[in-house]
C-alpha positions in Angstrom: -8.7 -17.6 -7.0 -5.1 -18.8 -6.7 -3.2 -19.4 -3.5 -1.1 -16.3 -4.4 -4.3 -14.2 -4.7 -5.6 -15.6 -1.4 -2.4 -14.5 0.3 -2.6 -11.1 -1.2 -6.2 -10.7 -0.1 -5.1 -11.8 3.4 -2.4 -9.1 3.5 -4.9 -6.5 2.2 -7.3 -7.5 5.0 -4.5 -7.0 7.6 -3.9 -3.5 6.2 -7.7 -2.8 6.2 -7.9 -3.8 9.9 -5.4 -1.0 10.6 -7.5 1.5 8.7 -5.3 1.6 5.7 -7.0 2.0 2.2 -5.9 -0.6 -0.3 -5.7 -0.9 -4.0 -4.8 -3.8 -6.3 -1.4 -3.5 -8.1 0.5 -5.2 -10.9 4.2 -5.0 -10.2 4.5 -1.6 -8.5 1.7 0.0 -10.5 -1.9 0.5 -9.2 -4.5 -1.1 -11.5 -7.0 1.1 -13.3 -7.6 4.8 -13.7 -8.3 7.0 -10.8 -7.0 4.2 -8.5 -6.4 6.8 -5.7 -10.2 7.5 -5.7 -11.0 3.7 -5.7 -8.7 2.8 -2.8 -11.0 1.4 -0.2 -11.3 -0.3 3.2 -12.4 -3.6 1.4 -11.2 -5.8 -1.4 -14.3 -5.7 -3.5 -12.3 -3.9 -6.3 -9.7 -6.7 -6.4 -11.2 -8.3 -9.5 -8.5 -7.7 -12.2 -5.3 -9.4 -12.9 -3.5 -8.2 -9.7 -0.3 -9.6 -8.2 0.0 -7.4 -5.1 -1.7 -4.9 -2.9 -0.8 -1.2 -2.5 -1.6 1.0 0.4 -2.8 4.6 -0.2 -0.6 7.0 1.6 -1.7 10.3 2.9 -4.7 11.7 4.8 -7.1 8.8 4.3 -4.8 6.1 5.6 -2.9 8.5 7.9 0.4 7.2 6.6 3.5 8.8 5.1 6.6 7.3 3.5 10.2 8.3 3.6 12.7 7.0 1.0 16.3 6.9 2.2 18.3 6.3 -1.0 21.7 6.9 0.7 23.5 6.4 4.0 23.5 10.2 4.4 19.7 10.5 3.9 19.1 7.7 6.4 21.3 9.4 9.0 19.5 12.7 8.4 16.1 11.0 8.9 17.3 9.4 12.1 18.5 12.7 13.4 15.2 14.4 12.6 13.1 11.7 14.3 15.4 10.8 17.1 16.0 7.3 16.1 
């Protein structure tokens, strides 16, 4: 395992400690078919040619994501969430 892979596994373990389901990625794409079903609270499935870690959003990890692609959308999000 390369130093880069060790650092990625370390990051994945940090996410796992927070209860977030992880999946190996290459670029921004999850590796393998049905990756959303294979996301797990361990790194046992990090056996392919991965170069990053992804976190499964939604009910399992109890996480959501908001993309603010403009100043207007960022202001709207801040208004909605008081921040």
